N, C-alpha and C positions, 0 to 999 in steps of 0.2 A: 491517507486520503482526507483526514480531518485537519491536517496542518494549516491549510489556508484559513479555515474558520478559527482555529486556535490563534493564529497570528492576528486575525481581525479582533478577537476578544482582547488580546493584549494591548493592541493599539487603542481600542475603544474604551478601555477601562484603566486609564493611567493611574498609577498609585495603588491600585487594588491588589490585595493578596489573592493569588489564584493557585489553587491546588488541583491535583488530579488523582483519582482512584483508578489504578491500572493493574492488570495481571502481570506476573513475573515475565520478564522479557521486554515488555513495553517500556519499562524504566530504562533499559539499555537503548532501545530505539530512540527515546526522547532525550537521552543524556546529551548535554551540550547545547540543547535548544533553549530559547529564551521564553518559552510559553508559560512555564509554571514556576512558582516559588517553592513548591514542595510536591513530591510524589508519594502517595500512599500506595504501597504495593500489597496486594492481597490475592491469594490463590483460592478461588471458590471451591470449597469442599464440604459436603454434608449439609444437613438441613439447618444447622446453626450458622452457616456461613454468612448470611446477610447480617445477622446480629454482630458477629465478630468484625465484619467489614465496617459496620456503622460505628462500632466502638473506636476504630482507628481514626475516623474523620470527625466524630462528634466534638472532641476537645477544641478543634479549631473554630467552632461556632460559625460556620459558613452562613452567609446571608442568602445565597442562591446556589442551586445545583442545575447544571445543564446536562441532560442525559443524551449522549450521542448514540448509545446503544438502544435497541428496541425491547430489551428483556424486562420481564416483570421483576426479577430479582434486583436489578439496579435501582428501579423506582422504589422498591421496598427498603433498600439500604438507605436511601436519602430520607425516606420518611422516618425510619428508626433513628437516624442521626439527628432528627429534629431540625432539619434545614427548612426554614419557613417558605422559601420560594423554590418550586420544583417544576422545571420546564422540560417537556419532552413530547414526542409523538404519542398520540393516543392509540397504542397498539398492544397486543398480547394481554388484554384484559387489565391493564394497569392504570387506566384513566382515573380511577378513584384515588390513586396515590399521588396524582399530579395536581399542582395548583394551577398550572397553565398548560392546556392541552392543544397541541397542533395536530391538524388532520393531515395524514400522509396522503398524497394524491393517488387516486385510483383511475383505472380506465373505465369506459362506459360499461364494460362487461363485469366490473367488480374486482379485477385483478389489480395488484399494485402497479402503479405507473413506473416506467423505467426512468427514474430520476437518478442521474449520476450521483455517486456518494458525496462528492465534493459539494454539489448543490444542496443535497439533502442536509448536510451539516451546516452549510451556510445559512439556510433558512432558520435553523435553531438559533444560531449566533445572532442573526439580525433581529429575531424576536426578543432575545434576552437584552440586547442593547437598546431596543425600542427607539426612542427619539434620537439617541446618539447615532443610530445607524442611518438616519436621514429619513425615517418614516415611522409610522406607528407600529405597535406590536401587532402582528397578525400572522396569517398562514402563508403569505407571499412575501416577496422582496421587492422593494421599490427600486426604480432605476437609479435614484440617488444612492441608495444603499449599495447597489451593485457597483457603482463607480468608486465607492470607498473600499472595495474588497482587494485583498491580496490574492490573486488567482494562481499563485505558484505553490506547488508542493515544496516543502522545505524541511531539511534535516541538518543536523550538525554532528561533528565528531569531537568527543572529549579527548584531552591529552592521553588518558589511560587507554582509550580505544585506539588512538593513533599508534601508540607503542605496541599494543597487541597485534595490530594489523602488520606493522613493520616486521615483527618477529615471525609471523606466519609467512610473509613473503620471503624472508631470508631462509627459513627452513624449507620453503618450496623451491629454493634455488633460483629465485628471480633476481636478476641484477637490477640496480637502480635504473628506472626509466624503461624497463623491459615491457614489450607489448604483450598484453594478455586479454583474452576474452572470457566472459563468464557464461557458462551454460547452466540453466536452472531447470532440471528435468523433473522435479518432484511436483507435489500438489496434494492438498488434503483429500481430494476426490480422485480416485484412479481414472475416472472418465476424462479428467482434464490433462492427463499425462500423455504427451507425444511419445511414441515408441523409442526405447533406448537406442536401437540400431540406427534410427534416423538422426538422433542427436549425435551419434558417433560419426555419421557421414558429414554432418555440418562441422563437427570438430576437425575432421580431416581437411576440409576445405579451408577453414580459418588458419590451420597450421601450415599447410603446404602453399597456399596462395598468399596469405597475409603475414605469415611468420609469427602467429600468435600462440603463446602458451595457453592451454585451455584449463581454466579453473572451474572445477565441477562443484557446484554448490547444492547443498541439501541438508535436511535435518539428520540427526543420527539414525532415525528410523528409515531414511531413504538411502542408506549407504549401499544397499544391494543394487539399486538402480545406478548409482554413481559407479560402482565397481564394474557393472555390466558395460557401461559406456566406455570406461577406460580399457577394458579387455577387447572390445570390438573396434576401437579406434586405433589408427596408426599415428596419432598426434601425441605430443607431449602433454599428458593430462595430469592434473594435480587435484586430489580430493581435499577440499577445504574441511570437510567433516573430520577426516583422519588427522588433520593438523590442529584440531581443537578450536575451530572457528566458532565465534559467538555472534549474536545479532549485532553487538556493538562493534566488533572488529570487522564484520561484514560491511558495515557502512563505508569504512575507509577503503576497503578492498574494491567495493563496487564503484566508489567515486573515481578511482584511478583507472578503471577498466576501459578498454578500447570500445567495447560494446557488450551488450547482454542479449542472449537468446533465451526466452523464458516461456513457460506455460503461464496460465492465469494464476499467479501466486503473489504473495506479499513482496518478495524481492524486486518485482517489477516496479513497485511504487518507490522503493528505495532508489533504484536507478533513475527513475523520473525526477526524484527530488534533487539529484545531483547532476541532472542534465546529461546522463550517459545515453548514447544511442541505443535504441531498443528494437528488437524484433519480438513481438508478443503473439503467442499462439492461443487461439480461442476455439474450443470445441463446443460442447453442449452447455456453455455458460455465455450469456450475451455480454459482449464487450461494452455495451452502453451503460451497464450498471456502474462501471468503473472508468468512465471516460476521464482522461487526465486533462485538466485545463492547460492554458498557455504554458508550455515548457520553457524554462529559462534558456536552454540551449540543447542541441542534440535532437535529432528526429526520432520518431517512433513509427515503425511499420507494423500495423495490426493485420494479422493474417487470420481469417476466419475459415472454419471448415466448410461453410456453404455461403459464399458471397452473394448468391442469388436469392437468399431468404428474404421475403418481403419485409419492408420496414415495420409494418404493423404486427409482425410476429416476432416472438422471442426465441432465441436459440435454446433456451432452457426447456421449451416445450417440444423440441424436436431432437431428442438424443440420438436417434438413428441417422437422420438426415444431416445432423451437425456433429457426427462423430469426429473426434480429433484425428482419427486415422485417415480421414479424407485429405489431410494436409500433406502435400508431397515434399520430398527433400528439395527438389528443384525450386519449388515455390519459396521455401524458406531461404535457400541460398540466394535467390533473387532479392529477397528482402534484405538479407545481409549486405549484398552489394549496393543496394540503393541507399541504405543508411550510412555505409562507410564512404560513399561518394558524395554525400550531402554536404553542401556548403551554404552557410547562412547567406541571405540576400546581400548584406553589406560586404561580406568577404568575396562573393562571387563577382562583384562589380569593380574590385580593386585590381 
C-alpha cells in the first residue's frame, strides 16, 4: 500500500540514494522494484533491537528518515542512527523523537479518521518533498501535489523469483498457460477468515464452471485451513504452502492468475499491484482503511458483511453485526462472475 508514495519519492528525488529498513520477507516483496538503492533487513527481537537496527543504517549517514509506520521503536531507531531529519506522524508517544511531526486526522469524537493507507503514506511523502511536491510542507496535500502522484500500487518480480514460481507451477502439474484461480483463506485475525467450507464451495464453482485449477495460498501456520478446503472441495486443489512457496514466488504466481478470492490480507494488495481481478471479503475490519486507488487493470468486487452499515460508522466497532460469517457463498460466487465478465470500457466498445 506504500508503493505509490515510494514511487513518488523516487521520482521527486532524482539522483538521491534511498534506502529502506524492512522486516524479513519485505525484502522479497520489494525485490525487483526500483524504489530503493539498498534494503537493510532487520528482525526486531529484544530490548536491544532498536540499537542493533540503528547500527545497520548509521554507516550510510542518511540525511532524512521517512517513518511510514506509527511505532515508537522505528522513531527511536532513526534517532539512534543520528539521522538529522526525522519525519512521521505524531503518534504512540514518539513525537519527541521526530524533528517534523504530522498530525494524523481524527474524527470529532477523537477516533482516528478512516484515511486509506495509500493516502496516509502519500501525505508523508508530500511533506518530505516539500516544494518539490508542488506545495509547502504541511499536514495536507495540495491539488498540485496530488496531480503529480502515481496512484497505482506496483510491484515487480526478480529473475530468481520468476524461476522459483515456474518451478512451483511445474511441480503443481500446471501446463503452460493453464487457467488457475487463487483462494486466500487465511488472515492474521481469525475473525477475518471466511469459513473453509464456503471457500471450498467457491473452489468447486471455479473448477466446474470455469475450468480453473485452484491454488490455495497461505502461510505455513495456515496449512490446516488449506488442507480443510482441499478435503471439502471436489475441485483440483494445489497447496502452495506444501510446495515451498515464498513471498517472492507468490508475486509471479499471483500475477498470472485468472482471479483471486481473498480475505482482508496482504496478498490482496499483491494482486491489486498486478491488476489481477479480485473478490475481497471484509468482516469486522472496515474496507475503507485499505481502499485501493486507481487499478491499472482488472476489477475488484468488495463484499462486506453488512452493506447497510451507515457510512459514519466503522465495521471495526461492530464485530457481531459485521461478522464475516454473514457473507454467503452465493454472494461471493456472484462477485466472482461479475469480475470474470468485466471488460474495460475501451475493450467493450470494439
